[in-house]
N, CA, C and O atoms as a GROMACS GRO file, in nm:
protein
  344
    1UNK      N    1  -9.275   2.276   5.440
    1UNK     CA    2  -9.369   2.222   5.360
    1UNK      C    3  -9.371   2.086   5.324
    1UNK      O    4  -9.280   2.006   5.348
    2UNK      N    5  -9.540   2.048   5.233
    2UNK     CA    6  -9.585   1.961   5.204
    2UNK      C    7  -9.452   1.862   5.141
    2UNK      O    8  -9.394   1.768   5.193
    3UNK      N    9  -9.434   1.929   5.006
    3UNK     CA   10  -9.317   1.892   4.951
    3UNK      C   11  -9.195   1.901   5.018
    3UNK      O   12  -9.115   1.812   4.992
    4UNK      N   13  -9.175   1.952   5.066
    4UNK     CA   14  -9.009   1.947   5.157
    4UNK      C   15  -9.040   1.811   5.262
    4UNK      O   16  -8.959   1.720   5.277
    5UNK      N   17  -9.186   1.818   5.336
    5UNK     CA   18  -9.213   1.715   5.367
    5UNK      C   19  -9.169   1.570   5.330
    5UNK      O   20  -9.109   1.484   5.394
    6UNK      N   21  -9.225   1.572   5.196
    6UNK     CA   22  -9.236   1.450   5.164
    6UNK      C   23  -9.128   1.394   5.116
    6UNK      O   24  -9.111   1.272   5.108
    7UNK      N   25  -9.009   1.520   5.063
    7UNK     CA   26  -8.819   1.443   4.981
    7UNK      C   27  -8.757   1.426   5.062
    7UNK      O   28  -8.651   1.368   5.041
    8UNK      N   29  -8.810   1.489   5.262
    8UNK     CA   30  -8.747   1.408   5.404
    8UNK      C   31  -8.769   1.310   5.429
    8UNK      O   32  -8.696   1.234   5.492
    9UNK      N   33  -8.895   1.287   5.379
    9UNK     CA   34  -8.913   1.125   5.426
    9UNK      C   35  -8.910   1.023   5.283
    9UNK      O   36  -8.893   0.901   5.280
   10UNK      N   37  -8.932   1.111   5.175
   10UNK     CA   38  -8.839   1.010   5.063
   10UNK      C   39  -8.782   1.051   4.965
   10UNK      O   40  -8.865   1.087   4.882
   11UNK      N   41  -8.671   1.065   4.930
   11UNK     CA   42  -8.558   1.107   4.861
   11UNK      C   43  -8.586   1.130   4.720
   11UNK      O   44  -8.575   1.239   4.664
   12UNK      N   45  -8.625   1.015   4.664
   12UNK     CA   46  -8.636   0.999   4.506
   12UNK      C   47  -8.722   1.095   4.464
   12UNK      O   48  -8.825   1.134   4.520
   13UNK      N   49  -8.652   1.145   4.321
   13UNK     CA   50  -8.754   1.246   4.264
   13UNK      C   51  -8.739   1.245   4.147
   13UNK      O   52  -8.643   1.169   4.137
   14UNK      N   53  -8.768   1.279   4.032
   14UNK     CA   54  -8.788   1.239   3.899
   14UNK      C   55  -8.802   1.434   3.872
   14UNK      O   56  -8.856   1.509   3.952
   15UNK      N   57  -8.731   1.480   3.727
   15UNK     CA   58  -8.770   1.568   3.624
   15UNK      C   59  -8.756   1.524   3.507
   15UNK      O   60  -8.678   1.441   3.461
   16UNK      N   61  -8.882   1.618   3.435
   16UNK     CA   62  -8.903   1.526   3.269
   16UNK      C   63  -8.863   1.720   3.262
   16UNK      O   64  -8.863   1.805   3.352
   17UNK      N   65  -8.829   1.729   3.096
   17UNK     CA   66  -8.787   1.902   3.034
   17UNK      C   67  -8.842   1.770   2.939
   17UNK      O   68  -8.814   1.650   2.942
   18UNK      N   69  -8.949   1.860   2.841
   18UNK     CA   70  -9.066   1.882   2.714
   18UNK      C   71  -9.055   1.951   2.609
   18UNK      O   72  -9.103   2.064   2.616
   19UNK      N   73  -8.995   1.912   2.486
   19UNK     CA   74  -8.979   2.033   2.396
   19UNK      C   75  -9.112   2.030   2.257
   19UNK      O   76  -9.096   2.031   2.135
   20UNK      N   77  -9.249   2.027   2.348
   20UNK     CA   78  -9.336   1.978   2.258
   20UNK      C   79  -9.376   2.013   2.097
   20UNK      O   80  -9.468   1.972   2.025
   21UNK      N   81  -9.260   2.112   2.073
   21UNK     CA   82  -9.278   2.142   1.930
   21UNK      C   83  -9.217   1.979   1.872
   21UNK      O   84  -9.281   1.928   1.780
   22UNK      N   85  -9.159   1.943   1.898
   22UNK     CA   86  -9.011   1.834   1.841
   22UNK      C   87  -9.065   1.734   1.880
   22UNK      O   88  -9.049   1.640   1.803
   23UNK      N   89  -9.141   1.706   1.993
   23UNK     CA   90  -9.207   1.574   2.056
   23UNK      C   91  -9.098   1.530   2.092
   23UNK      O   92  -9.132   1.417   2.125
   24UNK      N   93  -8.995   1.535   2.109
   24UNK     CA   94  -8.895   1.480   2.253
   24UNK      C   95  -8.886   1.525   2.421
   24UNK      O   96  -8.940   1.628   2.459
   25UNK      N   97  -8.857   1.489   2.458
   25UNK     CA   98  -8.810   1.528   2.600
   25UNK      C   99  -8.723   1.430   2.685
   25UNK      O  100  -8.710   1.311   2.656
   26UNK      N  101  -8.645   1.512   2.828
   26UNK     CA  102  -8.559   1.405   2.885
   26UNK      C  103  -8.603   1.359   2.999
   26UNK      O  104  -8.705   1.418   3.034
   27UNK      N  105  -8.556   1.248   3.099
   27UNK     CA  106  -8.690   1.234   3.216
   27UNK      C  107  -8.477   1.180   3.272
   27UNK      O  108  -8.397   1.099   3.225
   28UNK      N  109  -8.469   1.282   3.390
   28UNK     CA  110  -8.407   1.276   3.481
   28UNK      C  111  -8.434   1.190   3.601
   28UNK      O  112  -8.536   1.225   3.659
   29UNK      N  113  -8.372   1.089   3.656
   29UNK     CA  114  -8.404   1.070   3.801
   29UNK      C  115  -8.308   1.080   3.858
   29UNK      O  116  -8.197   1.102   3.810
   30UNK      N  117  -8.356   1.058   4.028
   30UNK     CA  118  -8.217   1.130   4.129
   30UNK      C  119  -8.293   1.068   4.236
   30UNK      O  120  -8.361   0.967   4.249
   31UNK      N  121  -8.253   1.173   4.317
   31UNK     CA  122  -8.251   1.254   4.438
   31UNK      C  123  -8.239   1.373   4.506
   31UNK      O  124  -8.127   1.424   4.492
   32UNK      N  125  -8.341   1.455   4.596
   32UNK     CA  126  -8.393   1.556   4.611
   32UNK      C  127  -8.355   1.550   4.762
   32UNK      O  128  -8.388   1.467   4.848
   33UNK      N  129  -8.237   1.720   4.776
   33UNK     CA  130  -8.182   1.721   4.926
   33UNK      C  131  -8.296   1.828   4.973
   33UNK      O  132  -8.358   1.862   4.872
   34UNK      N  133  -8.342   1.887   5.080
   34UNK     CA  134  -8.345   1.937   5.127
   34UNK      C  135  -8.288   2.061   5.177
   34UNK      O  136  -8.377   2.065   5.261
   35UNK      N  137  -8.229   2.153   5.200
   35UNK     CA  138  -8.169   2.239   5.225
   35UNK      C  139  -8.199   2.304   5.309
   35UNK      O  140  -8.269   2.393   5.262
   36UNK      N  141  -8.181   2.321   5.475
   36UNK     CA  142  -8.218   2.425   5.534
   36UNK      C  143  -8.092   2.515   5.562
   36UNK      O  144  -8.147   2.604   5.627
   37UNK      N  145  -8.008   2.538   5.559
   37UNK     CA  146  -7.898   2.634   5.593
   37UNK      C  147  -7.836   2.684   5.563
   37UNK      O  148  -7.740   2.651   5.493
   38UNK      N  149  -7.871   2.809   5.612
   38UNK     CA  150  -7.883   2.928   5.592
   38UNK      C  151  -7.763   3.010   5.465
   38UNK      O  152  -7.794   3.122   5.422
   39UNK      N  153  -7.655   2.955   5.424
   39UNK     CA  154  -7.573   2.946   5.353
   39UNK      C  155  -7.664   2.911   5.165
   39UNK      O  156  -7.639   2.945   5.050
   40UNK      N  157  -7.743   2.849   5.214
   40UNK     CA  158  -7.714   2.798   5.049
   40UNK      C  159  -7.882   2.867   5.056
   40UNK      O  160  -7.908   2.892   4.939
   41UNK      N  161  -7.980   2.899   5.127
   41UNK     CA  162  -8.061   2.999   5.126
   41UNK      C  163  -8.037   3.120   5.106
   41UNK      O  164  -8.128   3.178   5.046
   42UNK      N  165  -7.977   3.162   5.124
   42UNK     CA  166  -7.933   3.284   5.134
   42UNK      C  167  -7.865   3.254   4.942
   42UNK      O  168  -7.938   3.319   4.868
   43UNK      N  169  -7.800   3.208   4.894
   43UNK     CA  170  -7.703   3.150   4.745
   43UNK      C  171  -7.878   3.205   4.674
   43UNK      O  172  -7.882   3.323   4.639
   44UNK      N  173  -7.969   3.148   4.661
   44UNK     CA  174  -8.017   3.192   4.592
   44UNK      C  175  -8.168   3.212   4.589
   44UNK      O  176  -8.252   3.153   4.520
   45UNK      N  177  -8.182   3.302   4.672
   45UNK     CA  178  -8.235   3.410   4.757
   45UNK      C  179  -8.193   3.545   4.674
   45UNK      O  180  -8.077   3.588   4.671
   46UNK      N  181  -8.352   3.630   4.576
   46UNK     CA  182  -8.373   3.710   4.508
   46UNK      C  183  -8.460   3.820   4.621
   46UNK      O  184  -8.513   3.806   4.731
   47UNK      N  185  -8.440   3.923   4.533
   47UNK     CA  186  -8.501   4.072   4.574
   47UNK      C  187  -8.655   4.028   4.487
   47UNK      O  188  -8.670   4.010   4.366
   48UNK      N  189  -8.779   4.019   4.625
   48UNK     CA  190  -8.889   4.029   4.564
   48UNK      C  191  -8.946   3.885   4.639
   48UNK      O  192  -9.065   3.862   4.615
   49UNK      N  193  -8.888   3.803   4.712
   49UNK     CA  194  -8.900   3.671   4.722
   49UNK      C  195  -8.992   3.711   4.886
   49UNK      O  196  -9.042   3.634   4.968
   50UNK      N  197  -8.982   3.887   4.886
   50UNK     CA  198  -9.055   3.874   5.014
   50UNK      C  199  -9.206   3.827   4.998
   50UNK      O  200  -9.268   3.801   5.101
   51UNK      N  201  -9.248   3.818   4.916
   51UNK     CA  202  -9.373   3.835   4.864
   51UNK      C  203  -9.436   3.734   4.858
   51UNK      O  204  -9.555   3.735   4.825
   52UNK      N  205  -9.335   3.570   4.905
   52UNK     CA  206  -9.402   3.438   4.892
   52UNK      C  207  -9.342   3.404   5.014
   52UNK      O  208  -9.388   3.294   5.046
   53UNK      N  209  -9.236   3.455   5.126
   53UNK     CA  210  -9.117   3.416   5.226
   53UNK      C  211  -9.203   3.573   5.324
   53UNK      O  212  -9.087   3.594   5.360
   54UNK      N  213  -9.268   3.662   5.377
   54UNK     CA  214  -9.270   3.749   5.430
   54UNK      C  215  -9.129   3.787   5.527
   54UNK      O  216  -9.066   3.885   5.568
   55UNK      N  217  -9.128   3.604   5.532
   55UNK     CA  218  -8.971   3.670   5.627
   55UNK      C  219  -8.873   3.720   5.620
   55UNK      O  220  -8.831   3.808   5.695
   56UNK      N  221  -8.792   3.651   5.482
   56UNK     CA  222  -8.704   3.628   5.404
   56UNK      C  223  -8.610   3.551   5.418
   56UNK      O  224  -8.663   3.456   5.476
   57UNK      N  225  -8.495   3.524   5.404
   57UNK     CA  226  -8.401   3.351   5.455
   57UNK      C  227  -8.412   3.331   5.603
   57UNK      O  228  -8.329   3.253   5.650
   58UNK      N  229  -8.474   3.370   5.663
   58UNK     CA  230  -8.532   3.287   5.806
   58UNK      C  231  -8.663   3.254   5.784
   58UNK      O  232  -8.712   3.221   5.892
   59UNK      N  233  -8.726   3.249   5.712
   59UNK     CA  234  -8.825   3.214   5.712
   59UNK      C  235  -8.850   3.056   5.718
   59UNK      O  236  -8.781   2.976   5.655
   60UNK      N  237  -8.979   3.014   5.819
   60UNK     CA  238  -8.912   2.874   5.844
   60UNK      C  239  -9.016   2.816   5.734
   60UNK      O  240  -9.059   2.701   5.746
   61UNK      N  241  -9.043   2.874   5.659
   61UNK     CA  242  -9.140   2.768   5.553
   61UNK      C  243  -8.986   2.791   5.382
   61UNK      O  244  -8.967   2.727   5.278
   62UNK      N  245  -8.920   2.906   5.443
   62UNK     CA  246  -8.830   2.864   5.268
   62UNK      C  247  -8.746   2.767   5.309
   62UNK      O  248  -8.755   2.736   5.428
   63UNK      N  249  -8.669   2.714   5.243
   63UNK     CA  250  -8.555   2.565   5.174
   63UNK      C  251  -8.552   2.552   5.017
   63UNK      O  252  -8.630   2.577   4.925
   64UNK      N  253  -8.397   2.490   5.032
   64UNK     CA  254  -8.370   2.451   4.875
   64UNK      C  255  -8.340   2.415   4.844
   64UNK      O  256  -8.217   2.408   4.843
   65UNK      N  257  -8.434   2.332   4.769
   65UNK     CA  258  -8.414   2.172   4.712
   65UNK      C  259  -8.393   2.185   4.605
   65UNK      O  260  -8.435   2.259   4.516
   66UNK      N  261  -8.250   2.030   4.623
   66UNK     CA  262  -8.112   2.017   4.541
   66UNK      C  263  -8.167   1.866   4.428
   66UNK      O  264  -8.184   1.754   4.477
   67UNK      N  265  -8.177   1.881   4.355
   67UNK     CA  266  -8.182   1.713   4.264
   67UNK      C  267  -8.022   1.683   4.186
   67UNK      O  268  -7.961   1.745   4.099
   68UNK      N  269  -7.983   1.534   4.281
   68UNK     CA  270  -7.959   1.517   4.235
   68UNK      C  271  -7.954   1.392   4.139
   68UNK      O  272  -7.986   1.286   4.193
   69UNK      N  273  -7.905   1.382   3.949
   69UNK     CA  274  -7.961   1.308   3.850
   69UNK      C  275  -7.865   1.166   3.880
   69UNK      O  276  -7.748   1.202   3.893
   70UNK      N  277  -7.875   1.052   3.890
   70UNK     CA  278  -7.810   0.968   3.844
   70UNK      C  279  -7.831   0.849   3.766
   70UNK      O  280  -7.770   0.743   3.773
   71UNK      N  281  -7.944   0.888   3.674
   71UNK     CA  282  -7.980   0.893   3.540
   71UNK      C  283  -8.089   0.929   3.441
   71UNK      O  284  -8.175   1.015   3.461
   72UNK      N  285  -8.077   0.849   3.325
   72UNK     CA  286  -8.198   0.952   3.225
   72UNK      C  287  -8.250   0.846   3.191
   72UNK      O  288  -8.237   0.729   3.228
   73UNK      N  289  -8.366   0.943   3.052
   73UNK     CA  290  -8.418   0.851   3.015
   73UNK      C  291  -8.472   0.974   2.848
   73UNK      O  292  -8.536   1.078   2.860
   74UNK      N  293  -8.432   0.928   2.743
   74UNK     CA  294  -8.408   1.069   2.619
   74UNK      C  295  -8.534   0.974   2.532
   74UNK      O  296  -8.526   0.854   2.507
   75UNK      N  297  -8.653   1.068   2.494
   75UNK     CA  298  -8.748   1.034   2.427
   75UNK      C  299  -8.722   1.138   2.326
   75UNK      O  300  -8.698   1.247   2.379
   76UNK      N  301  -8.719   1.139   2.150
   76UNK     CA  302  -8.736   1.139   2.013
   76UNK      C  303  -8.754   1.121   1.948
   76UNK      O  304  -8.643   1.079   1.913
   77UNK      N  305  -8.829   1.103   1.843
   77UNK     CA  306  -8.888   1.026   1.713
   77UNK      C  307  -8.921   0.938   1.807
   77UNK      O  308  -8.842   0.844   1.806
   78UNK      N  309  -9.007   0.928   1.892
   78UNK     CA  310  -9.136   0.776   1.903
   78UNK      C  311  -9.006   0.663   1.956
   78UNK      O  312  -9.044   0.565   2.020
   79UNK      N  313  -8.870   0.677   1.930
   79UNK     CA  314  -8.778   0.603   2.034
   79UNK      C  315  -8.716   0.655   2.153
   79UNK      O  316  -8.686   0.774   2.158
   80UNK      N  317  -8.688   0.553   2.282
   80UNK     CA  318  -8.618   0.612   2.382
   80UNK      C  319  -8.462   0.530   2.407
   80UNK      O  320  -8.406   0.435   2.352
   81UNK      N  321  -8.422   0.633   2.535
   81UNK     CA  322  -8.277   0.548   2.549
   81UNK      C  323  -8.280   0.580   2.705
   81UNK      O  324  -8.314   0.688   2.751
   82UNK      N  325  -8.235   0.459   2.788
   82UNK     CA  326  -8.178   0.501   2.865
   82UNK      C  327  -7.995   0.509   2.932
   82UNK      O  328  -7.906   0.426   2.915
   83UNK      N  329  -7.990   0.647   3.012
   83UNK     CA  330  -7.887   0.659   2.988
   83UNK      C  331  -7.846   0.671   3.148
   83UNK      O  332  -7.937   0.691   3.228
   84UNK      N  333  -7.743   0.662   3.184
   84UNK     CA  334  -7.639   0.707   3.292
   84UNK      C  335  -7.581   0.862   3.336
   84UNK      O  336  -7.609   0.969   3.282
   85UNK      N  337  -7.514   0.844   3.423
   85UNK     CA  338  -7.510   0.966   3.527
   85UNK      C  339  -7.411   1.005   3.583
   85UNK      O  340  -7.447   1.113   3.628
   86UNK      N  341  -7.235   0.980   3.631
   86UNK     CA  342  -7.186   0.950   3.639
   86UNK      C  343  -7.121   1.141   3.716
   86UNK      O  344  -7.006   1.154   3.759
   0.00000   0.00000   0.00000
């Protein structure tokens, strides 16, 4: 897929979780790996996934993305704080 190729070319990634009710959130920075080994694909495969990947676990468009965070930033009450993840 386009996104998997993007991460293969440049593994830098960021994810953000937001609690809109309390106007707070956390951003995690790190890297994304594209895993294509059958063992990882079978690990998260669920019944019904053939709706998106008709050939099942062996579908060439099916892969697993593994995100590893190295640092983050927490936002709350109009303040933010950076933190490292060991």
